C-alpha positions as CSV (number, residue, x, y, z in Angstrom):
1,M,-28.3,67.6,29.1
2,A,-24.7,66.4,28.9
3,N,-22.0,69.0,29.4
4,S,-19.2,69.5,26.9
5,G,-16.8,67.3,28.9
6,D,-19.1,64.3,28.9
7,H,-17.5,61.6,26.7
8,R,-21.0,60.2,25.9
9,A,-21.6,63.4,24.0
10,D,-18.3,63.2,22.1
11,P,-17.6,59.7,20.6
12,A,-14.1,60.8,19.6
13,A,-13.3,61.9,23.2
14,R,-14.6,58.6,24.4
15,L,-12.4,56.6,22.0
16,R,-9.4,58.7,23.1
17,A,-10.2,58.0,26.8
18,I,-10.4,54.3,26.1
19,F,-7.1,54.4,24.1
20,D,-5.3,56.2,26.9
21,A,-6.7,54.1,29.8
22,A,-6.4,50.7,28.2
23,P,-4.6,48.1,30.5
24,V,-2.5,47.0,27.5
25,G,-0.1,48.9,25.3
26,I,-1.5,50.3,22.1
27,D,0.4,52.0,19.3
28,D,-0.4,53.5,15.9
29,L,2.3,53.3,13.2
30,D,2.5,54.8,9.8
31,L,3.4,52.6,7.0
32,S,7.1,53.2,7.5
33,G,6.9,52.1,11.1
34,Q,7.0,55.5,12.6
35,F,5.1,55.9,15.9
36,V,2.1,58.2,15.4
37,R,0.4,57.7,18.7
38,V,0.9,55.5,21.8
39,N,-1.0,55.1,25.0
40,Q,0.2,55.4,28.6
41,R,0.6,51.7,29.1
42,F,2.9,51.4,26.0
43,C,5.0,54.2,27.4
44,Q,5.3,52.4,30.7
45,L,6.3,49.2,28.9
46,T,9.1,50.9,26.9
47,G,10.2,53.5,29.4
48,Y,9.9,56.3,26.8
49,S,7.5,59.2,26.9
50,A,4.9,59.6,24.2
51,A,6.9,62.6,22.8
52,E,10.1,60.6,22.6
53,L,8.4,57.6,20.9
54,Q,6.8,59.9,18.3
55,E,10.3,60.7,17.1
56,M,11.2,57.0,16.7
57,R,10.3,54.0,14.6
58,V,9.1,50.7,16.0
59,H,12.4,49.1,15.0
60,D,14.2,51.5,17.3
61,V,12.7,49.8,20.4
62,L,12.7,46.2,19.2
63,H,15.4,43.7,20.2
64,P,17.8,43.1,17.2
65,G,17.1,39.4,17.4
66,D,13.4,40.0,16.5
67,L,13.8,42.6,13.7
68,A,13.8,40.1,10.9
69,A,10.7,38.3,12.1
70,D,8.8,41.6,12.7
71,L,9.8,42.8,9.2
72,A,8.5,39.6,7.6
73,A,5.2,39.8,9.5
74,T,4.7,43.5,8.6
75,T,5.5,42.8,4.9
76,G,2.8,40.2,5.0
77,L,0.3,42.8,6.3
78,L,1.2,45.4,3.7
79,S,1.0,42.9,0.8
80,G,-2.4,41.7,1.9
81,A,-1.2,38.2,2.5
82,A,-2.6,38.5,6.1
83,G,-5.0,40.8,7.8
84,S,-3.3,40.6,11.2
85,Y,-0.6,38.6,13.1
86,T,0.2,37.8,16.7
87,M,3.7,37.0,17.8
88,E,6.0,37.3,20.8
89,K,8.7,40.0,20.6
90,R,11.3,41.6,22.8
91,F,11.3,45.3,23.4
92,V,14.5,47.1,24.6
93,R,13.5,49.7,27.2
94,K,15.1,53.1,27.5
95,D,17.0,51.8,30.6
96,G,18.3,48.8,28.5
97,A,16.1,46.2,30.1
98,V,14.5,43.6,27.9
99,V,10.7,43.2,28.0
100,W,8.9,40.3,26.4
101,A,5.5,41.2,24.9
102,E,2.8,39.5,22.9
103,V,2.0,41.8,20.0
104,T,-1.1,41.6,17.9
105,R,-0.9,43.9,14.9
106,S,-3.4,44.6,12.1
107,I,-3.6,47.0,9.2
108,V,-6.2,49.7,8.6
109,R,-7.2,50.4,5.0
110,D,-9.1,53.3,3.4
111,P,-12.4,52.7,1.6
112,D,-10.5,51.9,-1.6
113,G,-8.5,49.1,0.2
114,A,-5.3,51.0,0.3
115,P,-3.2,50.6,3.5
116,V,-3.3,53.6,5.8
117,L,-1.7,52.7,9.1
118,L,-0.8,49.8,11.4
119,V,-2.4,49.3,14.8
120,G,-0.9,47.2,17.5
121,V,-2.0,45.8,20.9
122,V,1.0,45.0,23.1
123,R,0.7,42.8,26.2
124,D,3.6,42.5,28.7
125,I,4.4,38.8,29.1
126,T,7.8,39.2,30.8
127,A,6.7,37.6,34.1
128,Q,5.0,34.8,32.1
129,R,8.2,34.1,30.1
130,A,10.2,34.1,33.3
131,A,7.8,31.6,34.9
132,E,8.0,29.4,31.8
133,A,11.8,29.6,31.8
134,G,11.7,28.6,35.5
135,V,9.5,25.6,34.8
136,A,11.8,24.6,31.9
137,A,14.8,24.8,34.1
138,L,13.1,22.8,36.8
139,T,12.0,20.2,34.3
140,A,15.5,19.9,33.0
141,E,16.8,19.6,36.5
142,L,14.3,16.9,37.3
143,E,15.1,15.0,34.2
144,T,18.8,15.1,35.1
145,R,17.9,13.8,38.6
146,V,15.8,11.1,37.1
147,E,18.7,10.1,34.9
148,Q,21.0,10.1,37.9
149,R,18.6,8.1,40.0
150,T,18.1,5.6,37.1
151,A,21.8,5.1,36.8
152,E,22.1,4.7,40.6
153,L,19.2,2.1,40.5
154,A,21.0,0.3,37.7
155,R,24.2,0.1,39.8
156,A,22.2,-1.0,42.8
157,N,20.6,-3.8,40.7
158,Q,24.0,-4.8,39.5
159,N,25.3,-4.9,43.1
160,L,22.2,-6.9,44.1
161,E,22.9,-9.4,41.2
162,S,26.5,-9.7,42.6
163,F,25.1,-10.3,46.1
164,T,22.7,-12.9,44.8
165,Y,25.4,-14.7,43.0
166,S,27.6,-14.6,46.1
167,V,24.7,-16.0,48.3
168,S,23.9,-18.7,45.7
169,H,27.4,-19.9,45.2
170,D,29.9,-18.8,47.8
171,L,27.6,-19.4,50.9
172,R,26.3,-22.7,49.6
173,A,29.7,-24.2,49.2
174,P,30.7,-24.2,52.9
175,L,27.2,-25.2,53.8
176,R,27.3,-28.2,51.6
177,A,30.8,-29.1,53.0
178,L,29.4,-28.8,56.6
179,N,26.5,-31.1,55.8
180,G,28.6,-33.5,53.9
181,F,31.2,-33.9,56.7
182,A,28.4,-34.4,59.2
183,Q,26.9,-37.2,57.1
184,A,30.3,-38.7,56.5
185,L,30.9,-38.7,60.3
186,A,27.6,-40.4,60.9
187,E,28.2,-43.0,58.2
188,D,31.9,-43.8,59.0
189,Y,31.9,-43.5,62.8
190,G,28.3,-43.9,63.7
191,D,28.8,-47.2,65.6
192,K,31.6,-45.6,67.6
193,L,29.7,-42.5,68.7
194,D,27.4,-42.3,71.7
195,E,23.8,-41.1,71.6
196,T,24.8,-37.5,72.5
197,C,27.3,-37.3,69.5
198,R,24.7,-38.7,67.1
199,D,22.2,-36.1,68.4
200,Y,24.8,-33.4,67.7
201,I,25.3,-34.7,64.2
202,G,21.5,-34.7,63.7
203,R,21.3,-31.1,64.9
204,I,24.1,-30.0,62.5
205,D,22.3,-31.7,59.6
206,A,18.9,-30.0,60.6
207,A,20.6,-26.6,61.0
208,S,22.3,-26.8,57.6
209,Q,19.0,-27.7,56.0
210,R,17.3,-24.8,57.6
211,M,20.0,-22.4,56.5
212,S,19.8,-23.8,52.9
213,N,16.0,-23.2,53.0
214,L,16.6,-19.7,54.3
215,I,19.0,-18.9,51.5
216,D,16.4,-20.1,49.0
217,R,13.8,-17.8,50.5
218,L,16.2,-14.8,50.6
219,L,17.1,-15.4,46.9
220,Y,13.4,-15.5,46.1
221,L,12.8,-12.2,48.0
222,S,15.5,-10.5,46.1
223,R,14.1,-11.7,42.8
224,I,10.7,-10.3,43.5
225,S,12.0,-6.8,43.6
226,R,13.4,-7.2,40.0
227,A,10.8,-9.5,38.4
228,E,8.7,-8.0,35.6
229,I,5.0,-7.9,36.2
230,D,2.6,-9.3,33.6
231,L,-0.8,-7.8,34.6
232,Q,-3.9,-9.7,33.6
233,P,-7.3,-10.8,35.1
234,V,-6.6,-13.4,37.7
235,D,-9.3,-15.6,39.4
236,L,-8.1,-15.4,43.0
237,S,-10.9,-17.7,44.1
238,A,-9.8,-20.4,41.8
239,L,-6.2,-20.0,43.0
240,A,-7.3,-20.3,46.6
241,A,-9.2,-23.4,45.8
242,E,-6.2,-25.1,44.1
243,I,-3.9,-24.3,47.0
244,S,-6.4,-25.4,49.6
245,E,-6.8,-28.8,47.9
246,E,-3.0,-29.2,47.8
247,L,-2.8,-28.4,51.5
248,A,-5.5,-30.9,52.3
249,A,-3.9,-33.6,50.2
250,G,-0.6,-33.1,52.1
251,E,-2.3,-33.6,55.5
252,P,-5.3,-35.9,54.8
253,D,-5.9,-36.6,58.5
254,R,-6.6,-32.9,59.3
255,K,-10.2,-31.7,59.3
256,V,-10.2,-28.1,58.2
257,R,-13.2,-26.2,56.9
258,V,-12.1,-23.9,54.1
259,D,-14.7,-21.3,52.9
260,I,-13.8,-19.6,49.6
261,Q,-15.9,-16.8,48.2
262,P,-16.4,-17.4,44.5
263,G,-15.7,-15.0,41.7
264,I,-13.0,-12.9,43.2
265,V,-11.0,-11.4,40.3
266,A,-8.3,-8.8,40.3
267,R,-5.7,-7.5,37.8
268,A,-2.4,-9.0,38.8
269,D,0.6,-11.1,37.8
270,R,-0.7,-14.7,38.2
271,A,2.6,-16.2,39.3
272,L,3.4,-13.5,41.9
273,I,-0.1,-13.1,43.3
274,G,-0.2,-16.9,43.5
275,T,2.7,-16.7,45.9
276,V,0.7,-14.2,48.0
277,V,-2.4,-16.4,48.2
278,Q,-0.2,-19.5,48.9
279,N,1.8,-17.9,51.7
280,L,-1.4,-16.6,53.4
281,L,-3.3,-19.9,53.1
282,E,-0.2,-21.9,54.2
283,N,0.1,-19.7,57.3
284,A,-3.6,-20.1,58.1
285,W,-3.2,-23.8,57.7
286,K,-0.1,-23.9,59.9
287,F,-1.5,-21.7,62.7
288,T,-4.7,-23.6,62.9
289,S,-2.9,-27.0,63.4
290,R,-3.8,-27.1,67.1
291,Q,-7.5,-26.4,66.5
292,E,-9.9,-29.3,66.4
293,D,-12.5,-27.3,64.5
294,A,-10.1,-25.3,62.3
295,T,-11.7,-22.9,59.8
296,I,-10.1,-20.8,57.1
297,E,-11.9,-18.2,55.0
298,F,-10.9,-16.4,51.8
299,A,-13.2,-13.6,50.8
300,T,-13.5,-9.9,49.9
301,Q,-14.0,-7.2,52.5
302,P,-15.9,-4.3,50.9
303,D,-16.6,-2.5,54.1
304,Q,-13.1,-2.9,55.6
305,D,-11.9,0.4,57.2
306,G,-8.3,-0.3,56.4
307,P,-6.3,1.7,53.8
308,G,-8.2,0.5,50.8
309,Q,-8.7,2.8,47.8
310,D,-11.3,3.4,45.1
311,G,-10.9,1.0,42.2
312,M,-9.3,-1.7,44.5
313,V,-10.6,-5.0,45.7
314,C,-9.8,-5.9,49.3
315,C,-9.2,-9.6,50.0
316,V,-8.9,-11.2,53.4
317,V,-7.6,-14.6,54.6
318,R,-9.1,-15.2,58.0
319,D,-8.5,-18.2,60.4
320,N,-9.4,-19.2,64.0
321,G,-5.8,-20.3,64.8
322,A,-3.1,-19.2,67.3
323,G,-3.4,-15.5,66.2
324,F,-0.9,-12.9,67.5
325,D,-0.5,-10.0,69.9
326,P,-1.8,-7.0,67.9
327,A,0.8,-4.8,69.6
328,Y,3.4,-6.5,67.4
329,A,1.4,-6.5,64.1
330,G,4.0,-4.1,62.5
331,K,6.7,-6.7,62.7
332,L,4.8,-9.4,60.8
333,F,5.8,-8.2,57.3
334,R,9.5,-7.6,58.1
335,P,12.1,-10.2,57.1
336,F,13.0,-12.6,59.9
337,Q,10.5,-11.1,62.3
338,R,8.5,-14.0,63.9
339,L,6.0,-13.8,66.7
340,H,6.0,-17.5,67.5
341,L,8.8,-19.8,68.5
342,P,10.2,-22.2,65.8
343,S,9.5,-25.1,68.1
344,D,5.8,-24.1,68.1
345,F,5.3,-23.2,64.5
346,P,8.3,-23.7,62.0
347,G,9.1,-21.0,59.5
348,T,11.8,-18.7,58.1
349,G,10.2,-15.3,58.7
350,I,10.4,-14.5,55.0
351,G,6.9,-15.5,53.7
352,L,5.0,-12.4,54.9
353,A,7.9,-10.1,53.8
354,S,7.4,-11.6,50.3
355,V,3.7,-11.0,50.5
356,R,4.1,-7.3,51.3
357,Q,6.7,-6.8,48.6
358,I,4.5,-8.4,45.9
359,V,1.4,-6.6,46.9
360,E,3.1,-3.2,47.0
361,R,4.7,-3.8,43.6
362,H,1.1,-4.3,42.4
363,G,0.2,-0.8,43.8
364,G,-1.8,-2.4,46.7
365,Q,-1.4,-2.5,50.5
366,V,-1.3,-5.3,53.1
367,W,-2.1,-5.3,56.8
368,A,-3.3,-7.7,59.5
369,D,-5.2,-7.8,62.7
370,G,-5.8,-10.5,65.3
371,G,-5.5,-11.6,68.9
372,V,-3.6,-14.2,70.9
373,D,-5.5,-17.5,70.6
374,S,-8.3,-15.8,68.7
375,G,-7.2,-16.1,65.1
376,A,-5.8,-13.7,62.6
377,S,-7.0,-11.8,59.5
378,F,-4.6,-10.8,56.7
379,Y,-5.9,-8.2,54.2
380,F,-4.4,-7.1,50.9
381,T,-5.7,-4.8,48.1
382,L,-5.3,-5.1,44.4
383,H,-6.7,-3.2,41.4
384,R,-10.0,-4.5,40.2
385,D,-10.2,-6.1,36.8
386,A,-11.4,-3.3,34.5
C-alpha cells in the first residue's frame, strides 16, 4: 500500500513535482500578468526567488524592447484570436543581465469558456542566440573578405591585361626590328659576307622566330586563365581522330599506328579541351618520331590508381616514344620546363602547362608516368557527361 508521501497516490502532488522539477521555466500568470506561481528553473533564469516574482508582473522582468510585442500577443490570447503563441523574448535578470528565451504561452479557460489564467513555458536560448550572432558575424566577415578578394582579383586581371598588351606590342616591336635588320643585312650585303657571317644571320633569324612563337604561346597561356568555359558534351574520340588525321597528313611518310577508343564523351569546353587533346597527341607524335613501329593510343583508364574521382572519366594518351625520367615528372607541367634538348625534340615548354591549366579549370587533374626510351602515358580527368 502506498504511503502518504507517494506521488502516485496523490495526482496533485505528482503534478506539483513535475512542475517544480521541469528542465524548462514554467510560470502561471493571472489575467493582469501577475505571477501566481513559478518553478525553480524560471527562478534560475530570472535570478529572482519565487517569493519575489509573486510580487511582480511579467512586464517587470521583460526587456523594454519586447513589451509591445508581448502585449499584442497576450491580447490575442485574451480575445480568443489565438489559443497560444510562441515567440522569442528578452528577460532582464535581477543582476541586470539580459537572457534570451523562447516563450510558448497559452490561455486556460473555465468550462464556460471564460479565460482564467495564462501558462507559459520558457526555454533559455541565450547560448543559441550567441552562436547565431557569431555565425552571422563570421558570415559578414567572410562576405567582406570575398568582396575584397574579388576586388583584388579584378585588379590582378587588369594588371594581367596590361602585361598582355605590353608583351603583344612593346616586345614585338624590337623583335620585328631585329628580324628586319637581319634580313636587310642578308639581302643588301649577302654577297660581301663570308659563310660564318651568313650563318650568324641565319641564327638571328631563327632565334627571333622562336621568340615570336614563345610570345604567342605565353599570350595563349594567359588567356586560358581568363577564358569563359562553355560546358557541353564533347566527343573526345572524334576530336582525337580529327587531330590524328591532320598529323598524319602533315607527315605522310611516317608510319604511325593510332588506336582511338570510340565513344569517349565528357562535359567540357570544346575549344579548350580540343587544345588539351591536340597538345598531348602532338607530343606523342613528336616523341615517337625516332620509332620505326610508332604507336599512339587514346583511351579511358577506368582502373587507373591516379587521383581520379567519382563522376569523372579518366583519359590517357599513351605512346612508345622517347619517354622521360619519372624522377622529373613533376616538371612536365610547369612553363618552360623541358626534359629533352631542343636539338632532339623542338618545343617551347608551354604546351603541357596549358594542358594542366585547362584541365584544372574544368575541375579535373592531370599527371603522367613513363620511363626513358620506354614511352610515356599522360592522364587527365574530366566530368562525365550527365
